N, CA, C and O atoms as a GROMACS GRO file, in nm:
protein
  308
    1MET      N    1  -0.122  -6.851  22.195
    1MET     CA    2   0.004  -6.905  22.143
    1MET      C    3   0.060  -7.077  22.143
    1MET      O    4   0.146  -7.126  22.071
    2ARG      N    5  -0.028  -7.149  22.256
    2ARG     CA    6  -0.070  -7.246  22.272
    2ARG      C    7   0.102  -7.320  22.275
    2ARG      O    8   0.120  -7.419  22.206
    3LEU      N    9   0.186  -7.278  22.335
    3LEU     CA   10   0.314  -7.356  22.358
    3LEU      C   11   0.294  -7.436  22.448
    3LEU      O   12   0.228  -7.425  22.551
    4PRO      N   13   0.386  -7.568  22.385
    4PRO     CA   14   0.368  -7.640  22.534
    4PRO      C   15   0.423  -7.616  22.665
    4PRO      O   16   0.536  -7.569  22.655
    5VAL      N   17   0.388  -7.629  22.774
    5VAL     CA   18   0.515  -7.588  22.871
    5VAL      C   19   0.501  -7.667  22.999
    5VAL      O   20   0.387  -7.708  23.016
    6VAL      N   21   0.571  -7.692  23.074
    6VAL     CA   22   0.546  -7.758  23.213
    6VAL      C   23   0.532  -7.682  23.352
    6VAL      O   24   0.594  -7.583  23.390
    7ARG      N   25   0.452  -7.741  23.406
    7ARG     CA   26   0.409  -7.660  23.516
    7ARG      C   27   0.481  -7.624  23.603
    7ARG      O   28   0.472  -7.512  23.654
    8SER      N   29   0.607  -7.755  23.651
    8SER     CA   30   0.712  -7.674  23.740
    8SER      C   31   0.790  -7.580  23.680
    8SER      O   32   0.852  -7.497  23.746
    9LYS      N   33   0.795  -7.587  23.506
    9LYS     CA   34   0.871  -7.479  23.500
    9LYS      C   35   0.851  -7.322  23.544
    9LYS      O   36   0.917  -7.231  23.593
   10LEU      N   37   0.666  -7.355  23.475
   10LEU     CA   38   0.610  -7.186  23.504
   10LEU      C   39   0.643  -7.144  23.681
   10LEU      O   40   0.657  -7.033  23.733
   11LEU      N   41   0.648  -7.266  23.734
   11LEU     CA   42   0.638  -7.206  23.910
   11LEU      C   43   0.788  -7.161  23.932
   11LEU      O   44   0.806  -7.070  24.013
   12GLU      N   45   0.907  -7.222  23.863
   12GLU     CA   46   1.021  -7.194  23.908
   12GLU      C   47   1.059  -7.035  23.846
   12GLU      O   48   1.158  -6.970  23.879
   13LEU      N   49   0.948  -6.992  23.746
   13LEU     CA   50   0.958  -6.835  23.679
   13LEU      C   51   0.860  -6.766  23.752
   13LEU      O   52   0.811  -6.669  23.694
   14LEU      N   53   0.814  -6.793  23.876
   14LEU     CA   54   0.696  -6.742  23.931
   14LEU      C   55   0.798  -6.640  24.053
   14LEU      O   56   0.876  -6.672  24.144
   15GLU      N   57   0.752  -6.517  24.002
   15GLU     CA   58   0.828  -6.382  24.148
   15GLU      C   59   0.748  -6.325  24.205
   15GLU      O   60   0.636  -6.324  24.152
   16ALA      N   61   0.762  -6.270  24.304
   16ALA     CA   62   0.698  -6.161  24.356
   16ALA      C   63   0.739  -6.039  24.336
   16ALA      O   64   0.839  -5.990  24.390
   17PRO      N   65   0.668  -5.985  24.260
   17PRO     CA   66   0.664  -5.833  24.238
   17PRO      C   67   0.678  -5.724  24.384
   17PRO      O   68   0.639  -5.788  24.482
   18ARG      N   69   0.705  -5.640  24.408
   18ARG     CA   70   0.651  -5.534  24.493
   18ARG      C   71   0.572  -5.442  24.485
   18ARG      O   72   0.585  -5.352  24.403
   19VAL      N   73   0.479  -5.448  24.565
   19VAL     CA   74   0.345  -5.356  24.549
   19VAL      C   75   0.383  -5.216  24.561
   19VAL      O   76   0.430  -5.162  24.661
   20PRO      N   77   0.357  -5.163  24.450
   20PRO     CA   78   0.424  -5.007  24.478
   20PRO      C   79   0.289  -4.861  24.515
   20PRO      O   80   0.190  -4.809  24.464
   21GLY      N   81   0.393  -4.849  24.663
   21GLY     CA   82   0.275  -4.745  24.684
   21GLY      C   83   0.194  -4.760  24.815
   21GLY      O   84   0.203  -4.677  24.906
   22ARG      N   85   0.095  -4.894  24.820
   22ARG     CA   86  -0.024  -4.928  24.889
   22ARG      C   87  -0.027  -5.052  24.896
   22ARG      O   88   0.016  -5.131  24.812
   23ALA      N   89  -0.067  -5.070  24.977
   23ALA     CA   90  -0.107  -5.203  25.088
   23ALA      C   91  -0.278  -5.282  24.970
   23ALA      O   92  -0.376  -5.217  24.936
   24PRO      N   93  -0.260  -5.382  24.949
   24PRO     CA   94  -0.351  -5.444  24.854
   24PRO      C   95  -0.514  -5.430  24.978
   24PRO      O   96  -0.509  -5.461  25.097
   25ARG      N   97  -0.630  -5.382  24.914
   25ARG     CA   98  -0.758  -5.323  25.030
   25ARG      C   99  -0.782  -5.494  25.033
   25ARG      O  100  -0.809  -5.545  25.142
   26VAL      N  101  -0.771  -5.579  24.912
   26VAL     CA  102  -0.837  -5.724  24.930
   26VAL      C  103  -0.735  -5.821  24.888
   26VAL      O  104  -0.690  -5.815  24.774
   27LEU      N  105  -0.700  -5.898  24.960
   27LEU     CA  106  -0.605  -6.028  24.960
   27LEU      C  107  -0.645  -6.142  24.929
   27LEU      O  108  -0.726  -6.178  25.015
   28GLY      N  109  -0.627  -6.244  24.824
   28GLY     CA  110  -0.625  -6.336  24.804
   28GLY      C  111  -0.523  -6.472  24.877
   28GLY      O  112  -0.410  -6.515  24.854
   29VAL      N  113  -0.577  -6.488  24.925
   29VAL     CA  114  -0.440  -6.645  24.967
   29VAL      C  115  -0.488  -6.820  24.874
   29VAL      O  116  -0.599  -6.868  24.850
   30ASP      N  117  -0.407  -6.852  24.855
   30ASP     CA  118  -0.444  -6.962  24.839
   30ASP      C  119  -0.278  -7.030  24.790
   30ASP      O  120  -0.175  -6.968  24.766
   31GLU      N  121  -0.305  -7.181  24.786
   31GLU     CA  122  -0.208  -7.241  24.820
   31GLU      C  123  -0.168  -7.317  24.668
   31GLU      O  124  -0.249  -7.326  24.576
   32PHE      N  125  -0.031  -7.366  24.662
   32PHE     CA  126   0.001  -7.465  24.550
   32PHE      C  127   0.131  -7.559  24.554
   32PHE      O  128   0.229  -7.528  24.622
   33ALA      N  129   0.126  -7.685  24.471
   33ALA     CA  130   0.218  -7.758  24.493
   33ALA      C  131   0.335  -7.706  24.434
   33ALA      O  132   0.312  -7.641  24.332
   34PHE      N  133   0.460  -7.714  24.470
   34PHE     CA  134   0.581  -7.680  24.432
   34PHE      C  135   0.571  -7.807  24.366
   34PHE      O  136   0.558  -7.814  24.244
   35ARG      N  137   0.573  -7.856  24.404
   35ARG     CA  138   0.601  -8.031  24.358
   35ARG      C  139   0.497  -8.118  24.432
   35ARG      O  140   0.507  -8.144  24.551
   36LYS      N  141   0.416  -8.154  24.368
   36LYS     CA  142   0.270  -8.236  24.446
   36LYS      C  143   0.299  -8.363  24.544
   36LYS      O  144   0.381  -8.455  24.537
   37GLY      N  145   0.211  -8.332  24.626
   37GLY     CA  146   0.257  -8.402  24.740
   37GLY      C  147   0.387  -8.446  24.864
   37GLY      O  148   0.405  -8.516  24.963
   38CYS      N  149   0.467  -8.328  24.757
   38CYS     CA  150   0.586  -8.278  24.889
   38CYS      C  151   0.583  -8.164  24.922
   38CYS      O  152   0.514  -8.146  25.023
   39THR      N  153   0.651  -8.029  24.859
   39THR     CA  154   0.634  -7.911  24.863
   39THR      C  155   0.532  -7.846  24.847
   39THR      O  156   0.485  -7.846  24.733
   40TYR      N  157   0.466  -7.771  24.947
   40TYR     CA  158   0.371  -7.686  24.900
   40TYR      C  159   0.399  -7.503  24.942
   40TYR      O  160   0.469  -7.472  25.038
   41GLY      N  161   0.341  -7.416  24.865
   41GLY     CA  162   0.389  -7.251  24.860
   41GLY      C  163   0.214  -7.176  24.916
   41GLY      O  164   0.105  -7.229  24.932
   42THR      N  165   0.246  -7.080  24.927
   42THR     CA  166   0.111  -7.000  24.938
   42THR      C  167   0.141  -6.857  24.842
   42THR      O  168   0.246  -6.801  24.872
   43VAL      N  169   0.077  -6.806  24.755
   43VAL     CA  170   0.045  -6.737  24.687
   43VAL      C  171  -0.045  -6.595  24.706
   43VAL      O  172  -0.158  -6.606  24.659
   44LEU      N  173  -0.018  -6.473  24.763
   44LEU     CA  174  -0.075  -6.395  24.799
   44LEU      C  175  -0.088  -6.267  24.654
   44LEU      O  176  -0.002  -6.203  24.593
   45VAL      N  177  -0.262  -6.275  24.643
   45VAL     CA  178  -0.276  -6.185  24.523
   45VAL      C  179  -0.358  -6.087  24.572
   45VAL      O  180  -0.446  -6.104  24.656
   46ASP      N  181  -0.325  -5.968  24.510
   46ASP     CA  182  -0.419  -5.825  24.510
   46ASP      C  183  -0.502  -5.873  24.457
   46ASP      O  184  -0.459  -5.937  24.361
   47VAL      N  185  -0.653  -5.879  24.470
   47VAL     CA  186  -0.771  -5.915  24.391
   47VAL      C  187  -0.769  -5.809  24.327
   47VAL      O  188  -0.757  -5.823  24.205
   48GLU      N  189  -0.781  -5.662  24.383
   48GLU     CA  190  -0.855  -5.554  24.262
   48GLU      C  191  -0.736  -5.495  24.177
   48GLU      O  192  -0.758  -5.397  24.106
   49ALA      N  193  -0.587  -5.562  24.184
   49ALA     CA  194  -0.512  -5.506  24.086
   49ALA      C  195  -0.495  -5.609  23.980
   49ALA      O  196  -0.493  -5.587  23.859
   50GLY      N  197  -0.481  -5.758  24.059
   50GLY     CA  198  -0.485  -5.866  23.975
   50GLY      C  199  -0.333  -5.941  23.983
   50GLY      O  200  -0.283  -6.037  23.924
   51GLY      N  201  -0.294  -5.864  24.071
   51GLY     CA  202  -0.134  -5.912  24.054
   51GLY      C  203  -0.069  -6.021  24.225
   51GLY      O  204  -0.115  -6.038  24.338
   52VAL      N  205   0.030  -6.059  24.164
   52VAL     CA  206   0.093  -6.110  24.302
   52VAL      C  207   0.184  -6.040  24.382
   52VAL      O  208   0.296  -5.997  24.351
   53VAL      N  209   0.107  -6.033  24.521
   53VAL     CA  210   0.191  -5.935  24.639
   53VAL      C  211   0.323  -6.013  24.692
   53VAL      O  212   0.439  -5.971  24.697
   54ASP      N  213   0.271  -6.143  24.730
   54ASP     CA  214   0.396  -6.232  24.730
   54ASP      C  215   0.392  -6.370  24.737
   54ASP      O  216   0.285  -6.427  24.714
   55VAL      N  217   0.509  -6.446  24.769
   55VAL     CA  218   0.501  -6.634  24.781
   55VAL      C  219   0.554  -6.635  24.899
   55VAL      O  220   0.660  -6.581  24.933
   56LEU      N  221   0.473  -6.704  24.968
   56LEU     CA  222   0.544  -6.801  25.093
   56LEU      C  223   0.583  -6.895  25.061
   56LEU      O  224   0.539  -6.947  24.958
   57PRO      N  225   0.701  -6.966  25.152
   57PRO     CA  226   0.775  -7.108  25.118
   57PRO      C  227   0.661  -7.222  25.164
   57PRO      O  228   0.680  -7.330  25.108
   58ASP      N  229   0.594  -7.220  25.217
   58ASP     CA  230   0.485  -7.306  25.264
   58ASP      C  231   0.366  -7.286  25.292
   58ASP      O  232   0.324  -7.179  25.248
   59ARG      N  233   0.288  -7.353  25.354
   59ARG     CA  234   0.141  -7.344  25.369
   59ARG      C  235   0.102  -7.295  25.541
   59ARG      O  236  -0.016  -7.271  25.570
   60THR      N  237   0.176  -7.289  25.612
   60THR     CA  238   0.101  -7.267  25.743
   60THR      C  239   0.064  -7.181  25.792
   60THR      O  240   0.138  -7.084  25.774
   61SER      N  241  -0.013  -7.161  25.846
   61SER     CA  242  -0.080  -7.021  25.926
   61SER      C  243   0.033  -6.924  26.010
   61SER      O  244   0.043  -6.802  26.004
   62THR      N  245   0.107  -7.011  26.081
   62THR     CA  246   0.199  -6.917  26.152
   62THR      C  247   0.295  -6.830  26.034
   62THR      O  248   0.330  -6.714  26.059
   63THR      N  249   0.329  -6.892  25.918
   63THR     CA  250   0.417  -6.823  25.803
   63THR      C  251   0.289  -6.688  25.753
   63THR      O  252   0.286  -6.567  25.728
   64PHE      N  253   0.236  -6.758  25.757
   64PHE     CA  254   0.101  -6.601  25.718
   64PHE      C  255   0.106  -6.510  25.802
   64PHE      O  256   0.128  -6.393  25.771
   65ALA      N  257   0.083  -6.556  25.931
   65ALA     CA  258   0.041  -6.475  26.026
   65ALA      C  259   0.220  -6.369  26.007
   65ALA      O  260   0.238  -6.259  25.955
   66ASP      N  261   0.288  -6.434  26.052
   66ASP     CA  262   0.414  -6.340  26.043
   66ASP      C  263   0.434  -6.247  25.943
   66ASP      O  264   0.486  -6.138  25.965
   67TRP      N  265   0.394  -6.287  25.822
   67TRP     CA  266   0.375  -6.192  25.672
   67TRP      C  267   0.319  -6.106  25.700
   67TRP      O  268   0.358  -5.994  25.667
   68LEU      N  269   0.212  -6.125  25.771
   68LEU     CA  270   0.113  -6.019  25.772
   68LEU      C  271   0.141  -5.926  25.925
   68LEU      O  272   0.086  -5.818  25.904
   69ARG      N  273   0.182  -5.925  26.019
   69ARG     CA  274   0.241  -5.889  26.129
   69ARG      C  275   0.375  -5.829  26.088
   69ARG      O  276   0.397  -5.736  26.165
   70ALA      N  277   0.441  -5.838  26.028
   70ALA     CA  278   0.555  -5.732  25.933
   70ALA      C  279   0.474  -5.674  25.844
   70ALA      O  280   0.519  -5.561  25.832
   71ARG      N  281   0.384  -5.685  25.777
   71ARG     CA  282   0.324  -5.578  25.673
   71ARG      C  283   0.244  -5.473  25.776
   71ARG      O  284   0.234  -5.354  25.745
   72ARG      N  285   0.207  -5.507  25.857
   72ARG     CA  286   0.151  -5.397  25.939
   72ARG      C  287   0.258  -5.329  26.029
   72ARG      O  288   0.234  -5.213  26.063
   73ARG      N  289   0.384  -5.393  26.076
   73ARG     CA  290   0.454  -5.293  26.136
   73ARG      C  291   0.515  -5.182  26.019
   73ARG      O  292   0.551  -5.067  26.042
   74ASP      N  293   0.516  -5.245  25.904
   74ASP     CA  294   0.577  -5.136  25.778
   74ASP      C  295   0.469  -5.058  25.770
   74ASP      O  296   0.495  -4.943  25.735
   75ARG      N  297   0.365  -5.081  25.791
   75ARG     CA  298   0.229  -4.949  25.779
   75ARG      C  299   0.238  -4.858  25.845
   75ARG      O  300   0.245  -4.742  25.804
   76VAL      N  301   0.242  -4.917  26.021
   76VAL     CA  302   0.252  -4.820  26.113
   76VAL      C  303   0.348  -4.738  26.142
   76VAL      O  304   0.330  -4.626  26.192
   77SER      N  305   0.479  -4.796  26.108
   77SER     CA  306   0.581  -4.718  26.122
   77SER      C  307   0.642  -4.618  26.027
   77SER      O  308   0.740  -4.553  26.061
   0.00000   0.00000   0.00000
């Protein structure tokens, strides 16, 4: 389609859909800039299904570890 798009607008449209019925077996983790040099986030991707699992508000290991712990509790309960 080759439509001109501003990168920041695409990031505003990014939403994390719920993973239907199963946890991803292979989780891809990457950081990106909401605003280069200022604000960074982390995107979690189901590598096998090719979909976004969640978007974290920063790129710290603490936030990611908390996210993993919360999903483990959901799975165990």
